[in-house]
N, C-alpha and C positions, 0 to 999 in steps of 0.2 A: 505494500500500499504506499502510495506517495505521501510522503511529510506533509500534512497541512500547513505546518510552520515553517516550512521552506522559504529562503529569500526571495524566491521567485514568485510566491504568493504575494498579490498585492495588498490584501486585506482579509480581515475574519471578523464575524459578528462575536464581539467581546462578551456582550450580556447573554447571548444564547449559550455559549460554552462554559461561561460562569456558573449560570443557573443549573445547567445539566450537572456540573460537578457538584454542586450544593444538593441537588436532588438525589445524587447517588449516594454522597456521604449520609444524607439523612435517612435514607432507606436502609442503610446499613447500622444504623443506630449509633452514630458518630456525631458528638457534639462539636460543633464549630463555631460557636459564639466565645469560647474561652478555651484556655490551655493549649496543649500542643497543637490540637487539631485546627485550632484558630490561627496559630502561627503558619501552618501549611497552606490553609485557603487563603489567608492574606497575601502569601508569597505567590500563589497561583493568580490572584486577582491582580496583583501588580504586575506580574510578569506578562499576563493576557493584555493588560491596559497599555503596557509599553510596546506591543506589537511584535514581540520577539521572545523567544525562549531564554530564560535566564542562563547564565554561562556561555551565551553564544559568543561573547566577545574572547576570542582566543588568545588575545594578546597578554591577558594576566597570567603568569607563572602558577602551575598546577598546585604547588604547595603552599600558595599564599590564597588559594580559592576556597570556597565553603561550599558545602552541599547542605542547603536548609531542607531537611526531612527529604521527600522525593521530589521536590520541584526545582531544584536548582542543580546544574550539571558542572562538574569540575573539568575546566579545561575543554578539551574535545570530547571527552567522554570515552576515548578509546583505551582498551586494555594493553597500552605499550608497556613492556618491560625492559626497563634500561639494564644494559650490562653490569654485572655485578663485580665491585672489587673484593678480591678475597687475598688473604684475611683483611679486616678493616684496620685494626689496630697494629701498626708496626712501628710507631715511635714518632714518625713524621706525621704533621697535620695534613688532612686532606679534606676538601670540601664535603660539608655534610649531604647526605642525600635522602631523599624519601622516594623509594621506589615501589612500584607494584610488581607482584610476583604471583606465582601459583603453584600449588602443592597438591599433591595426590597420593594416597595410598590404598591399601586393600579396603579401607573403610568410607572412602569418598575423596572428593576434591574440593578445595577451596581457594579463592585468591586471597591475598593478603598484602599490606604494605609495610614496609621496613624502614624505619627513621634511624639512620646512624648519624650521630653527631660529629661536628667537627672537631671537638676536644678529643686530642689524642690521650693515650692512657698507656703506661709501661705495666699495667697489670691486666688480668682479665676483666672485661667489664661486665655490670649487672644487666640485666634485662627486664623490662616490664611489658607484659602482655595485655593489651587494652581491647575488651569485647564491648562492641557498641550495642546500644539498644533497638527496639524495633524501628524500623523505616530508616535508620540512620546508614552511614557509610562511614569508612576510615577516615576520610577527609573531613566530614562532618565532625566526627568523634574527636579527631585530633585539634580540629578548630576549637569546639567547644571546651574541651579539658585543659588545653594548652599544655599537654603533657609532652609535646617535641621542644617548647622551650625549656622545660624542666630538664629534659634530657640533655639538652646543649650544656646546661648549667653544671650538671652533675656528672656527665659523661657515660650515661647509660644508654642502651639501644631500646627502641620501642616497636613492638610487633603489633599489627592490628588486623587480625583475621576478619574477613568479611562473609557474612552470611549470604548465601545465594536466594534469589526469588525462586528457584527450582526447589528448593529445600523447605522455604518458608514464604508464601506470599507477601507477608508483610516484613520479611528479613528479619524475623525474630530467629534467636537461638533456641532450639527445641528443647529447653529445659524441662519441660512437661511431659515428655515421652519417656517411657521406661526404657527404651534402647538408647536413650542419649543420657542416662543417668549411670551407666556402668564403666569400667575399666575395660580398655581394649576394644571398644565398641562404638558405634555412631560418631557423633561430633566430638566428644571429649578425646576418641582416639585421633581424629584428624587434627584437631587444635594441638594435641601433644605432640603430633608428628611435625606440624610446623615448626613448633618451639625447638625441638631437639634437632631438627635440619638447620634453623637458624644458629643455634647455639654451636653446633658443629663447624659451621661455615666461619663464623665469627670469632671463634675462641671465647666465647661468653663463660663466666664463672658459673658453674651448674650449681653451685651453692646459693647464688644470688638471682634467681629467676622468680619473678613475682607475676600474679594475674589479678586484674581488676576489671569490673565492668558496671554498667548501667542497666537497670531493670532486667529484662531478659538476659543481657550481658553478664550482669551481677549474678543471676541466678546460675548461670553456666559457670561462672567463676568459682561459685561455691562448689558445684559439682566437681570441678577440676581438682579443688583443693582435698575434696573427700577421695577421688578415685586415682588422683596422681600425686599423693602427699611426698614422694621422694624427688619429685620434680619442682614443684612449687613451694618456694620457701616461706610465702604468706599470700594472703588473699585480701583484695579490697572489693567491698559489695556495696553499691551505691543504689538504693532503692530497689534492692533485690528480694529474693524469697531464700527460704531455707531448704537444704537438701531434702529431696524426694518429697517435696509437699504436694506434688500433683503426678497423675499417670495418664491424663488424656486432656482433652481441651475442656470438658465441663469441670473437671477437678481443678484444672488450672484456674479458671475465671473464679471459683470458689476460693481458692488460695490467695489470689490477688485481692480478693475483699476481706482476706482475714481469717477463712475457714481453712482447716487441715483436713486433707484428704483421708488421713489415718484415723480420723475421729467420727467422719459420718459418711454414709453412703458408700461402703466399700465394695467393689466390684469382683466377680469371681475371677480367677484366673491370674495371669501377669500383671494386670492392673492392681489387685489387690497385694499382690507380693511386693510391687514396687512401692507401694504407699507404706508398707511395713518396713521399709529400709530405714536404717538410723546412722545418723553421723557419728562417726567413731575416731576420725582422725584429728588429731590435737595439733592443727596448723594455725599459726598467728593469723589473725583476722582483724581487719578495720573496717568497720560498717558506718554508713552515711544514710540517714533516712529523714525526709520532711515530715513532720507530724500533720500536715494537712494534705499528704499524698492521696488522692482518690483514685489514682490508677492502682498502685500497689499499696495497700495500706500499711501503715507503718508498723502494725503489729508483726509484720513479716520481719523487720530489721529486729525487733526483739526476740523473735523466734531464732533468728540466726545467732544472736548471741547466746541465747540460751543452749542452743545445740554445741556451740563452741565451748561454753563453760563446763557444760557436762563432759565433753571429750577431755578438756584439760585436767578436770577434777579425776577423772579415771586414770589420766597419765600420770599426775604427779601425786596422787594420794588425797585422803580425806580433807588435809588442809586447804586444799584448792588454790585459788588466787586472792590477793588482796586487792579490794575494790574502793575506788575513791572517785567522786563526781566533782566537777566544777561547772559552773555556769558563767557565760560571758556574752558580748556583743561583737560581732564581727564588724570590720571596718565598713561593710557595706550597710550596716543597719540592722541585721537579723539577729536574734538572740540564739544561743544554743547551749545545750547541754552535753558535756563530754564526759563520760564514763570511762575510767581505765581498770582493766583487771591484770595486774602485775604478779610475777612470780615471786618467789622468796628473796630473789637476788635484785627485785625492783625493776625487772625488765617487763616492759608491757607486752602481753600476748593477745589481748583482745581490746580494742578501742571502739567504743559506740559513741558516734556523734547524732544528736537528735536536733535538727534544725527547726525552731518554733516558727510556725507559719508558713513553712515551705511547702511546696507542691512537688510534682513528679519531675524532677530537674536537677542536674548536676550542680551542686553548692559552690559558688564562687567561680562558676564557669564564665567563659567569655561569650557575650551576646551575639558574637559570628556564628556560632554553632547551635543546633536546636536542642531542646530541652535542658535549657541553663538557667539558673539563677544566680546572677552577679552579686547580688546583695547578702548572701550567705558567706561563711567562713569558706576558705580555698580548699576543698576536699582533695584536688591534686596534691598540692603542696603537702597536705597532711598525710596523705598516703606515701608519698615519697619519702617523707620523713620517717614515717614508721617502718617502712620497707628497710631502707638503708641503715636504720639504727639496729636492726637485728643482728645477733652475732651469727657469723656463717656457720651453716650446719656442718658438724663435724670438726669443726676448728677448736683449738685448746681456749 
């Protein structure tokens, strides 16, 4: 089909197209007057009114462009893979790169983007794996979290696996499917494969690999911490869900609203077995959640912390962790409560940030990305601090 937005097309009926989109979203039960869907529809409206598709200006470098949900295109939109320099860290400085690549193994295939900072290092670098939320892309998530800027400052690599529309129409990671909640299966195996491949190519310190995500990406990050505890030294979960909180789409919707599939409506067979899975790995974790999140209720963040606390209690004994809470106001104006669960040596193992008044958005994020709240405490900086402060596994 010929592209109706081609530069050869003299004009199109803006109102008719806009109204058609509005009716389609309304029929799907999606609220477009506020929240993330409002941002998406507003972007579509502005794009149509301008008479061109967003991102059609190809003069902007791809790494400085932003994808706003599904309505903006980065650069030309082509999946071009830039030749890789290997290994990256050899002492001499080299230009930073943000490249798109592709990975496949017996469990599937996914594209991903890799940010390699300019900052050189004489030792193996750390790596942070960032899992976007539904409808997002690697470029969008990088822009909203500003994780590449932090990588440049601290010298770590950042990997952004991308969910495909073929695997999920909304590009959500399938955290709610039983086959994607287990080791050596489904999406966890593909993401772990990407991580191991990048780590091997770039001499990454295998004791300093971390994973973080937003929403569905956060739920998948929690799954990765549970299924690959030897690979990921810590987890960052923003607006996410606890491990094995759902086993299909109906139970996922219930879990997002605060229900637990293990407590109600168990189905026979594999779904019921999956809902009885229990988080057991004492992997350090930092949790962010807005207490006005109506997409993924903040009770889910509390449940993530509860699972982690129980796992650590089992690992360290009856004394468990020492807990302290402080309340403060971020420079942007939002108040927050930060609870730290530290071990006997005073090392934080679990952090929980409740951002008061915040919705379903990355706290302290850049307005250039979707699903961000720039008024909250900086979740990216807090996660990086938490990650890099952890002692290397297996070190003295």
